[in-house]
DRENTI-152600 format. One line per 10 residues: number of its first residue (from 1); for each residue x, y, z of C-alpha. Coordinates in steps of 0.5 Angstrom, whole numbers. Example, Ala and Ser with C-alpha at 12.3 -4.5 7.8 and 13.67 -1.06 7.14 Angstrom:
2
1	25 -9 16 ~ 27 -2 14
//
This chain:
343
1	-511 -50 -134 ~ -514 -54 -129 ~ -521 -56 -130 ~ -527 -52 -127 ~ -534 -55 -124 ~ -537 -51 -130 ~ -534 -54 -135 ~ -537 -60 -140 ~ -534 -67 -140 ~ -536 -73 -144
11	-538 -80 -141 ~ -537 -85 -147 ~ -541 -82 -153 ~ -545 -77 -148 ~ -544 -70 -147 ~ -545 -68 -140 ~ -545 -60 -139 ~ -542 -59 -132 ~ -538 -63 -127 ~ -543 -63 -121
21	-547 -69 -121 ~ -553 -72 -116 ~ -550 -79 -113 ~ -555 -85 -113 ~ -558 -85 -106 ~ -561 -91 -104 ~ -569 -91 -103 ~ -569 -84 -104 ~ -566 -82 -112 ~ -573 -83 -115
31	-575 -78 -121 ~ -577 -72 -117 ~ -571 -72 -113 ~ -567 -73 -119 ~ -571 -67 -122 ~ -570 -63 -116 ~ -562 -63 -117 ~ -563 -62 -125 ~ -567 -56 -123 ~ -561 -53 -119
41	-556 -54 -124 ~ -554 -62 -123 ~ -551 -64 -130 ~ -553 -71 -129 ~ -556 -75 -124 ~ -556 -83 -122 ~ -562 -86 -119 ~ -563 -90 -113 ~ -560 -97 -113 ~ -565 -102 -117
51	-565 -109 -116 ~ -563 -113 -123 ~ -566 -119 -121 ~ -573 -115 -120 ~ -572 -112 -127 ~ -570 -118 -130 ~ -577 -121 -127 ~ -581 -116 -129 ~ -583 -113 -122 ~ -589 -109 -123
61	-587 -103 -118 ~ -580 -104 -120 ~ -581 -103 -127 ~ -586 -97 -127 ~ -584 -93 -121 ~ -576 -94 -120 ~ -575 -94 -128 ~ -579 -88 -129 ~ -575 -82 -132 ~ -579 -76 -133
71	-578 -72 -139 ~ -576 -66 -135 ~ -570 -69 -133 ~ -567 -69 -139 ~ -566 -62 -140 ~ -560 -61 -136 ~ -556 -67 -138 ~ -556 -75 -138 ~ -560 -79 -133 ~ -557 -86 -131
81	-560 -92 -127 ~ -556 -95 -122 ~ -557 -103 -122 ~ -554 -108 -117 ~ -554 -115 -117 ~ -549 -121 -118 ~ -551 -125 -123 ~ -548 -123 -130 ~ -554 -126 -134 ~ -559 -123 -130
91	-555 -116 -130 ~ -555 -117 -138 ~ -563 -118 -138 ~ -564 -112 -133 ~ -559 -107 -137 ~ -563 -109 -143 ~ -569 -107 -140 ~ -566 -101 -137 ~ -564 -98 -144 ~ -571 -99 -147
101	-574 -95 -141 ~ -570 -89 -144 ~ -563 -89 -139 ~ -557 -85 -142 ~ -553 -89 -138 ~ -552 -95 -133 ~ -548 -95 -126 ~ -547 -101 -123 ~ -547 -101 -115 ~ -540 -105 -112
111	-540 -101 -106 ~ -546 -101 -102 ~ -544 -104 -95 ~ -551 -106 -93 ~ -551 -113 -90 ~ -558 -115 -94 ~ -555 -113 -101 ~ -548 -116 -99 ~ -551 -123 -97 ~ -553 -124 -104
121	-546 -123 -107 ~ -548 -116 -110 ~ -545 -109 -107 ~ -539 -108 -103 ~ -539 -116 -104 ~ -536 -115 -111 ~ -530 -112 -108 ~ -528 -119 -106 ~ -530 -122 -112 ~ -526 -119 -118
131	-528 -124 -123 ~ -535 -124 -122 ~ -535 -116 -122 ~ -532 -116 -128 ~ -537 -121 -131 ~ -543 -117 -128 ~ -540 -110 -131 ~ -539 -113 -138 ~ -546 -116 -138 ~ -549 -110 -137
141	-545 -107 -143 ~ -547 -112 -147 ~ -554 -112 -145 ~ -555 -105 -146 ~ -550 -102 -151 ~ -550 -96 -146 ~ -544 -93 -142 ~ -544 -97 -136 ~ -540 -94 -130 ~ -538 -97 -123
151	-539 -94 -116 ~ -534 -97 -112 ~ -531 -96 -105 ~ -523 -97 -104 ~ -524 -104 -100 ~ -528 -108 -96 ~ -525 -106 -89 ~ -520 -101 -87 ~ -513 -101 -90 ~ -515 -105 -96
161	-515 -103 -103 ~ -519 -108 -107 ~ -523 -103 -110 ~ -517 -99 -113 ~ -515 -106 -116 ~ -522 -107 -119 ~ -523 -101 -122 ~ -517 -102 -126 ~ -520 -109 -128 ~ -527 -106 -130
171	-524 -101 -135 ~ -519 -105 -138 ~ -523 -112 -138 ~ -530 -110 -138 ~ -531 -104 -141 ~ -533 -99 -136 ~ -534 -92 -139 ~ -532 -89 -132 ~ -531 -90 -125 ~ -534 -87 -119
181	-530 -88 -113 ~ -532 -87 -105 ~ -525 -87 -102 ~ -527 -90 -95 ~ -528 -97 -94 ~ -535 -101 -94 ~ -534 -103 -87 ~ -534 -95 -84 ~ -540 -93 -88 ~ -540 -86 -88
191	-535 -85 -82 ~ -528 -83 -82 ~ -524 -78 -87 ~ -524 -80 -94 ~ -517 -82 -97 ~ -518 -77 -103 ~ -510 -78 -105 ~ -512 -85 -107 ~ -517 -82 -112 ~ -512 -77 -115
201	-507 -83 -116 ~ -513 -87 -120 ~ -514 -81 -124 ~ -507 -81 -126 ~ -507 -89 -128 ~ -514 -89 -131 ~ -516 -88 -139 ~ -523 -86 -137 ~ -526 -81 -133 ~ -526 -82 -125
211	-532 -79 -121 ~ -531 -77 -114 ~ -536 -78 -108 ~ -536 -78 -101 ~ -535 -73 -96 ~ -537 -67 -100 ~ -542 -64 -96 ~ -541 -56 -97 ~ -538 -52 -102 ~ -531 -51 -99
221	-531 -59 -98 ~ -533 -60 -106 ~ -528 -55 -109 ~ -522 -57 -105 ~ -523 -64 -106 ~ -524 -63 -114 ~ -518 -59 -114 ~ -514 -64 -110 ~ -516 -70 -114 ~ -516 -68 -121
231	-523 -72 -122 ~ -527 -71 -128 ~ -533 -70 -124 ~ -536 -70 -117 ~ -542 -73 -114 ~ -546 -70 -109 ~ -550 -75 -104 ~ -552 -73 -97 ~ -549 -66 -98 ~ -555 -65 -103
241	-561 -67 -99 ~ -565 -61 -97 ~ -560 -57 -100 ~ -561 -57 -108 ~ -558 -50 -108 ~ -551 -53 -107 ~ -551 -54 -114 ~ -552 -47 -116 ~ -547 -45 -111 ~ -542 -49 -114
251	-543 -47 -121 ~ -543 -40 -119 ~ -551 -39 -120 ~ -552 -36 -113 ~ -548 -34 -108 ~ -553 -34 -102 ~ -556 -39 -97 ~ -564 -40 -99 ~ -569 -35 -96 ~ -575 -39 -92
261	-579 -37 -98 ~ -575 -41 -102 ~ -574 -47 -98 ~ -582 -47 -97 ~ -583 -47 -105 ~ -578 -53 -105 ~ -581 -57 -100 ~ -588 -56 -103 ~ -585 -58 -110 ~ -583 -64 -107
271	-589 -66 -104 ~ -593 -65 -110 ~ -588 -69 -114 ~ -589 -75 -109 ~ -596 -74 -109 ~ -596 -75 -117 ~ -591 -81 -116 ~ -594 -85 -110 ~ -601 -82 -109 ~ -603 -78 -103
281	-603 -84 -98 ~ -596 -87 -100 ~ -593 -80 -101 ~ -595 -78 -94 ~ -591 -84 -91 ~ -585 -83 -96 ~ -584 -75 -94 ~ -583 -77 -87 ~ -576 -78 -89 ~ -575 -72 -93
291	-578 -67 -87 ~ -571 -67 -83 ~ -567 -65 -89 ~ -571 -58 -89 ~ -573 -57 -82 ~ -566 -54 -80 ~ -567 -48 -85 ~ -575 -48 -83 ~ -574 -47 -76 ~ -570 -41 -75
301	-570 -41 -68 ~ -565 -46 -66 ~ -565 -53 -64 ~ -571 -53 -59 ~ -575 -50 -65 ~ -573 -55 -70 ~ -575 -61 -66 ~ -582 -58 -65 ~ -582 -57 -72 ~ -580 -64 -74
311	-585 -67 -69 ~ -591 -63 -72 ~ -589 -65 -79 ~ -588 -73 -77 ~ -594 -73 -73 ~ -599 -69 -78 ~ -604 -74 -80 ~ -604 -72 -88 ~ -601 -67 -93 ~ -607 -62 -91
321	-604 -62 -84 ~ -597 -61 -87 ~ -599 -55 -91 ~ -603 -52 -85 ~ -596 -52 -81 ~ -592 -49 -87 ~ -597 -44 -88 ~ -596 -42 -81 ~ -588 -42 -82 ~ -589 -38 -88
331	-593 -33 -84 ~ -588 -33 -78 ~ -592 -37 -73 ~ -589 -41 -68 ~ -590 -49 -70 ~ -594 -50 -63 ~ -599 -45 -65 ~ -600 -47 -72 ~ -606 -51 -71 ~ -603 -58 -73
341	-605 -63 -68 ~ -601 -69 -67 ~ -604 -76 -68
//
Protein backbone atom coordinates (compact mmCIF):
# COMPACT_ATOMS: atom_id res chain seq x y z
CA UNK A 1 0.00 0.00 0.00
CA UNK A 2 1.35 3.41 -0.96
CA UNK A 3 2.39 5.72 1.85
CA UNK A 4 0.10 8.59 2.78
CA UNK A 5 1.13 12.10 3.75
CA UNK A 6 -0.41 11.47 7.16
CA UNK A 7 1.80 8.43 7.85
CA UNK A 8 4.72 8.62 10.26
CA UNK A 9 8.29 7.82 9.18
CA UNK A 10 11.77 7.73 10.65
CA UNK A 11 14.84 9.89 10.13
CA UNK A 12 17.68 8.00 11.71
CA UNK A 13 16.57 7.54 15.34
CA UNK A 14 13.91 10.26 15.07
CA UNK A 15 10.22 9.56 14.70
CA UNK A 16 8.51 12.06 12.41
CA UNK A 17 4.71 12.08 12.83
CA UNK A 18 3.74 12.85 9.21
CA UNK A 19 5.34 13.44 5.83
CA UNK A 20 4.85 17.19 5.38
CA UNK A 21 7.73 19.47 6.37
CA UNK A 22 8.71 23.12 6.25
CA UNK A 23 11.74 23.66 4.04
CA UNK A 24 14.66 25.90 5.02
CA UNK A 25 13.89 29.44 3.88
CA UNK A 26 16.93 31.72 3.81
CA UNK A 27 16.39 34.89 5.82
CA UNK A 28 12.93 33.73 6.86
CA UNK A 29 12.85 30.38 8.69
CA UNK A 30 13.43 31.51 12.26
CA UNK A 31 11.77 29.92 15.28
CA UNK A 32 8.42 31.69 14.96
CA UNK A 33 8.04 30.94 11.25
CA UNK A 34 8.82 27.30 12.06
CA UNK A 35 6.36 27.40 14.97
CA UNK A 36 3.69 28.76 12.66
CA UNK A 37 4.16 25.76 10.36
CA UNK A 38 4.10 23.37 13.31
CA UNK A 39 0.84 24.91 14.60
CA UNK A 40 -0.76 24.03 11.27
CA UNK A 41 0.52 20.47 11.13
CA UNK A 42 4.08 20.40 9.79
CA UNK A 43 5.79 17.35 11.28
CA UNK A 44 9.28 18.78 11.01
CA UNK A 45 10.71 22.21 10.24
CA UNK A 46 14.18 23.20 9.07
CA UNK A 47 15.71 26.54 9.99
CA UNK A 48 16.87 29.28 7.72
CA UNK A 49 20.41 28.89 6.39
CA UNK A 50 22.97 29.56 9.15
CA UNK A 51 26.67 30.21 8.58
CA UNK A 52 28.87 27.50 10.08
CA UNK A 53 31.66 30.08 10.18
CA UNK A 54 29.55 32.46 12.30
CA UNK A 55 28.56 29.67 14.68
CA UNK A 56 32.15 28.42 14.98
CA UNK A 57 33.40 31.91 15.84
CA UNK A 58 30.57 32.55 18.29
CA UNK A 59 28.90 35.45 16.51
CA UNK A 60 26.47 36.76 19.12
CA UNK A 61 23.47 37.45 16.89
CA UNK A 62 23.86 34.16 15.02
CA UNK A 63 24.15 32.08 18.17
CA UNK A 64 21.37 33.81 20.12
CA UNK A 65 18.85 34.48 17.36
CA UNK A 66 19.42 32.03 14.51
CA UNK A 67 20.03 29.03 16.77
CA UNK A 68 17.04 29.78 18.97
CA UNK A 69 14.60 26.87 19.28
CA UNK A 70 11.31 27.59 21.03
CA UNK A 71 10.00 24.77 23.28
CA UNK A 72 6.63 24.95 21.51
CA UNK A 73 8.29 23.91 18.25
CA UNK A 74 9.00 20.45 19.62
CA UNK A 75 5.36 19.57 20.20
CA UNK A 76 4.72 18.79 16.55
CA UNK A 77 7.91 16.89 15.79
CA UNK A 78 11.66 17.37 15.33
CA UNK A 79 13.45 20.65 14.61
CA UNK A 80 16.49 20.83 12.33
CA UNK A 81 19.04 23.60 11.89
CA UNK A 82 20.47 24.14 8.42
CA UNK A 83 24.15 25.05 8.18
CA UNK A 84 26.22 26.13 5.20
CA UNK A 85 29.97 26.16 4.79
CA UNK A 86 32.89 24.55 2.99
CA UNK A 87 35.50 23.97 5.72
CA UNK A 88 35.14 20.54 7.35
CA UNK A 89 36.87 21.58 10.59
CA UNK A 90 34.65 24.63 10.95
CA UNK A 91 31.57 22.55 10.14
CA UNK A 92 32.50 19.99 12.81
CA UNK A 93 32.76 22.74 15.41
CA UNK A 94 29.53 24.43 14.32
CA UNK A 95 27.62 21.14 14.29
CA UNK A 96 28.76 20.44 17.83
CA UNK A 97 27.44 23.81 18.96
CA UNK A 98 24.15 23.31 17.12
CA UNK A 99 23.68 19.99 18.92
CA UNK A 100 24.29 21.72 22.25
CA UNK A 101 21.66 24.32 21.27
CA UNK A 102 19.09 21.53 21.17
CA UNK A 103 18.59 20.73 17.51
CA UNK A 104 17.20 17.28 16.73
CA UNK A 105 18.91 17.13 13.32
CA UNK A 106 21.20 19.14 11.06
CA UNK A 107 20.77 19.86 7.36
CA UNK A 108 23.72 20.91 5.21
CA UNK A 109 22.95 23.31 2.38
CA UNK A 110 24.53 22.09 -0.85
CA UNK A 111 22.15 23.76 -3.27
CA UNK A 112 21.97 27.51 -2.59
CA UNK A 113 22.69 29.30 -5.89
CA UNK A 114 23.34 32.76 -4.39
CA UNK A 115 26.73 34.00 -5.65
CA UNK A 116 27.97 35.29 -2.28
CA UNK A 117 27.44 31.80 -0.82
CA UNK A 118 28.92 29.93 -3.79
CA UNK A 119 32.00 32.17 -3.85
CA UNK A 120 32.97 30.77 -0.45
CA UNK A 121 32.83 27.22 -1.82
CA UNK A 122 29.55 26.51 -0.01
CA UNK A 123 25.99 25.97 -1.22
CA UNK A 124 25.67 24.87 -4.84
CA UNK A 125 29.45 25.15 -5.30
CA UNK A 126 29.72 21.84 -3.47
CA UNK A 127 27.86 20.16 -6.34
CA UNK A 128 31.11 20.52 -8.26
CA UNK A 129 33.45 19.50 -5.43
CA UNK A 130 32.30 16.11 -4.23
CA UNK A 131 35.35 15.32 -2.11
CA UNK A 132 34.85 18.49 -0.10
CA UNK A 133 31.10 17.93 0.12
CA UNK A 134 31.60 14.44 1.55
CA UNK A 135 34.17 15.75 4.04
CA UNK A 136 31.87 18.58 5.15
CA UNK A 137 28.89 16.32 5.80
CA UNK A 138 31.01 13.68 7.52
CA UNK A 139 32.40 16.39 9.80
CA UNK A 140 28.86 17.48 10.74
CA UNK A 141 27.97 13.88 11.61
CA UNK A 142 31.09 13.47 13.72
CA UNK A 143 30.74 16.84 15.43
CA UNK A 144 27.06 16.62 16.32
CA UNK A 145 26.17 12.96 16.79
CA UNK A 146 22.81 13.89 15.23
CA UNK A 147 21.11 12.74 12.05
CA UNK A 148 22.56 14.91 9.27
CA UNK A 149 20.80 15.47 5.97
CA UNK A 150 21.84 17.33 2.82
CA UNK A 151 19.71 19.59 0.65
CA UNK A 152 20.82 19.42 -2.98
CA UNK A 153 20.01 20.55 -6.49
CA UNK A 154 20.29 18.07 -9.37
CA UNK A 155 23.23 20.00 -10.82
CA UNK A 156 24.80 23.41 -11.13
CA UNK A 157 23.60 24.03 -14.69
CA UNK A 158 20.74 22.69 -16.85
CA UNK A 159 21.42 19.15 -18.03
CA UNK A 160 23.96 18.41 -15.31
CA UNK A 161 23.34 15.58 -12.85
CA UNK A 162 26.18 16.08 -10.37
CA UNK A 163 23.68 16.35 -7.52
CA UNK A 164 22.37 12.85 -8.17
CA UNK A 165 25.86 11.35 -8.04
CA UNK A 166 26.74 13.42 -4.97
CA UNK A 167 23.63 12.25 -3.14
CA UNK A 168 24.78 8.65 -3.40
CA UNK A 169 28.27 9.48 -2.13
CA UNK A 170 26.92 11.48 0.80
CA UNK A 171 24.90 8.47 1.93
CA UNK A 172 27.51 5.80 1.27
CA UNK A 173 30.67 7.65 2.35
CA UNK A 174 29.58 10.37 4.77
CA UNK A 175 26.62 8.83 6.57
CA UNK A 176 23.84 11.18 5.46
CA UNK A 177 20.59 10.22 7.19
CA UNK A 178 18.46 11.53 4.30
CA UNK A 179 18.70 13.52 1.10
CA UNK A 180 16.44 16.48 0.31
CA UNK A 181 16.39 17.07 -3.43
CA UNK A 182 15.22 20.09 -5.41
CA UNK A 183 15.02 18.75 -8.96
CA UNK A 184 16.05 21.91 -10.77
CA UNK A 185 19.58 23.06 -11.50
CA UNK A 186 21.06 25.79 -9.34
CA UNK A 187 21.41 28.08 -12.35
CA UNK A 188 17.66 28.32 -12.98
CA UNK A 189 16.87 28.93 -9.30
CA UNK A 190 13.06 28.61 -9.08
CA UNK A 191 12.28 28.79 -12.80
CA UNK A 192 11.39 25.93 -15.09
CA UNK A 193 9.68 22.61 -14.47
CA UNK A 194 11.10 20.39 -11.71
CA UNK A 195 12.37 17.04 -12.99
CA UNK A 196 10.47 14.86 -10.56
CA UNK A 197 11.28 11.61 -12.35
CA UNK A 198 14.94 12.04 -11.40
CA UNK A 199 13.91 12.11 -7.76
CA UNK A 200 11.80 8.99 -8.27
CA UNK A 201 14.89 7.24 -9.61
CA UNK A 202 16.92 8.36 -6.61
CA UNK A 203 14.30 6.92 -4.27
CA UNK A 204 14.83 3.52 -5.88
CA UNK A 205 18.59 3.53 -5.36
CA UNK A 206 19.17 5.10 -1.94
CA UNK A 207 18.85 3.24 1.33
CA UNK A 208 17.82 6.37 3.26
CA UNK A 209 14.75 8.60 3.01
CA UNK A 210 14.53 11.03 0.10
CA UNK A 211 12.68 14.29 0.69
CA UNK A 212 11.24 16.32 -2.19
CA UNK A 213 11.18 20.09 -2.43
CA UNK A 214 10.69 22.52 -5.29
CA UNK A 215 7.55 23.47 -7.21
CA UNK A 216 5.22 22.42 -4.39
CA UNK A 217 2.93 25.45 -4.33
CA UNK A 218 -0.55 24.03 -3.74
CA UNK A 219 -2.41 20.92 -2.64
CA UNK A 220 -2.68 19.43 -6.12
CA UNK A 221 1.00 19.85 -6.99
CA UNK A 222 2.12 18.38 -3.67
CA UNK A 223 -0.14 15.35 -3.83
CA UNK A 224 0.75 14.61 -7.45
CA UNK A 225 4.51 14.95 -6.87
CA UNK A 226 4.40 12.83 -3.72
CA UNK A 227 2.57 10.02 -5.52
CA UNK A 228 4.73 10.29 -8.64
CA UNK A 229 8.12 10.15 -6.90
CA UNK A 230 7.51 7.82 -3.96
CA UNK A 231 9.55 10.05 -1.65
CA UNK A 232 9.44 9.68 2.12
CA UNK A 233 8.33 13.28 2.67
CA UNK A 234 7.74 16.63 1.02
CA UNK A 235 9.08 20.02 2.10
CA UNK A 236 6.98 23.11 1.47
CA UNK A 237 8.93 26.29 0.81
CA UNK A 238 7.44 29.26 -1.05
CA UNK A 239 4.07 27.54 -1.17
CA UNK A 240 3.79 27.84 2.61
CA UNK A 241 4.58 31.56 2.80
CA UNK A 242 1.38 33.29 3.81
CA UNK A 243 -0.40 29.96 3.51
CA UNK A 244 0.32 27.80 6.58
CA UNK A 245 -3.19 26.40 6.08
CA UNK A 246 -1.75 24.30 3.25
CA UNK A 247 -0.22 21.98 5.85
CA UNK A 248 -3.65 21.32 7.33
CA UNK A 249 -5.23 20.75 3.92
CA UNK A 250 -2.58 18.20 2.95
CA UNK A 251 -3.10 16.35 6.22
CA UNK A 252 -6.90 16.31 5.99
CA UNK A 253 -7.35 18.69 8.90
CA UNK A 254 -9.25 21.30 6.91
CA UNK A 255 -11.01 21.45 3.57
CA UNK A 256 -11.45 25.15 2.87
CA UNK A 257 -9.44 28.30 2.38
CA UNK A 258 -9.10 30.55 5.44
CA UNK A 259 -11.58 33.32 6.17
CA UNK A 260 -10.22 36.84 6.51
CA UNK A 261 -10.52 36.55 10.30
CA UNK A 262 -8.14 33.59 10.24
CA UNK A 263 -5.70 35.44 8.02
CA UNK A 264 -5.72 38.46 10.32
CA UNK A 265 -5.20 36.24 13.37
CA UNK A 266 -2.23 34.55 11.69
CA UNK A 267 -0.66 37.84 10.72
CA UNK A 268 -1.11 39.15 14.26
CA UNK A 269 0.58 36.02 15.59
CA UNK A 270 3.51 36.72 13.28
CA UNK A 271 3.69 40.36 14.37
CA UNK A 272 3.65 39.52 18.08
CA UNK A 273 6.29 36.82 17.66
CA UNK A 274 8.51 39.13 15.60
CA UNK A 275 8.34 41.76 18.33
CA UNK A 276 9.19 39.14 20.97
CA UNK A 277 12.17 37.98 18.94
CA UNK A 278 13.53 41.21 17.49
CA UNK A 279 12.03 44.09 19.44
CA UNK A 280 9.53 46.53 17.93
CA UNK A 281 11.91 48.53 15.75
CA UNK A 282 13.62 45.58 14.04
CA UNK A 283 10.33 43.68 13.84
CA UNK A 284 8.77 46.59 11.95
CA UNK A 285 11.46 46.24 9.29
CA UNK A 286 11.43 42.41 9.20
CA UNK A 287 7.65 42.28 8.78
CA UNK A 288 7.74 44.36 5.60
CA UNK A 289 8.95 41.27 3.74
CA UNK A 290 6.13 39.20 5.27
CA UNK A 291 3.16 41.41 4.39
CA UNK A 292 3.16 40.47 0.67
CA UNK A 293 2.55 36.84 1.64
CA UNK A 294 -0.79 37.77 3.23
CA UNK A 295 -2.05 40.75 1.24
CA UNK A 296 -3.77 38.75 -1.55
CA UNK A 297 -5.95 37.06 1.08
CA UNK A 298 -6.57 40.30 2.97
CA UNK A 299 -7.42 42.61 0.09
CA UNK A 300 -10.36 40.70 -1.30
CA UNK A 301 -10.98 43.34 -3.93
CA UNK A 302 -8.75 42.40 -6.81
CA UNK A 303 -5.37 43.67 -7.90
CA UNK A 304 -5.96 47.36 -7.24
CA UNK A 305 -7.14 46.73 -3.69
CA UNK A 306 -4.15 44.47 -3.05
CA UNK A 307 -1.75 47.14 -4.27
CA UNK A 308 -3.35 49.70 -1.98
CA UNK A 309 -3.18 47.44 1.07
CA UNK A 310 0.41 46.59 0.27
CA UNK A 311 1.41 50.22 -0.04
CA UNK A 312 -0.29 51.09 3.24
CA UNK A 313 1.41 48.26 5.13
CA UNK A 314 4.83 49.04 3.71
CA UNK A 315 4.47 52.75 4.51
CA UNK A 316 3.17 52.33 8.06
CA UNK A 317 5.60 54.12 10.36
CA UNK A 318 5.22 51.66 13.23
CA UNK A 319 3.29 48.58 14.29
CA UNK A 320 0.53 50.64 15.89
CA UNK A 321 -0.20 52.01 12.42
CA UNK A 322 -0.17 48.48 11.03
CA UNK A 323 -2.71 47.41 13.65
CA UNK A 324 -5.00 50.32 12.74
CA UNK A 325 -4.93 49.17 9.15
CA UNK A 326 -5.70 45.58 10.16
CA UNK A 327 -8.60 46.78 12.29
CA UNK A 328 -9.94 48.63 9.26
CA UNK A 329 -9.70 45.51 7.13
CA UNK A 330 -11.39 43.51 9.86
CA UNK A 331 -14.25 45.98 9.92
CA UNK A 332 -14.52 45.94 6.15
CA UNK A 333 -13.19 49.49 5.72
CA UNK A 334 -11.33 50.08 2.44
CA UNK A 335 -7.62 50.57 2.94
CA UNK A 336 -7.63 54.22 1.81
CA UNK A 337 -10.15 55.01 4.53
CA UNK A 338 -8.36 53.18 7.34
CA UNK A 339 -6.57 56.21 8.69
CA UNK A 340 -3.06 54.87 8.03
CA UNK A 341 -0.81 57.65 6.82
CA UNK A 342 2.15 57.06 4.57
CA UNK A 343 5.49 58.43 5.71
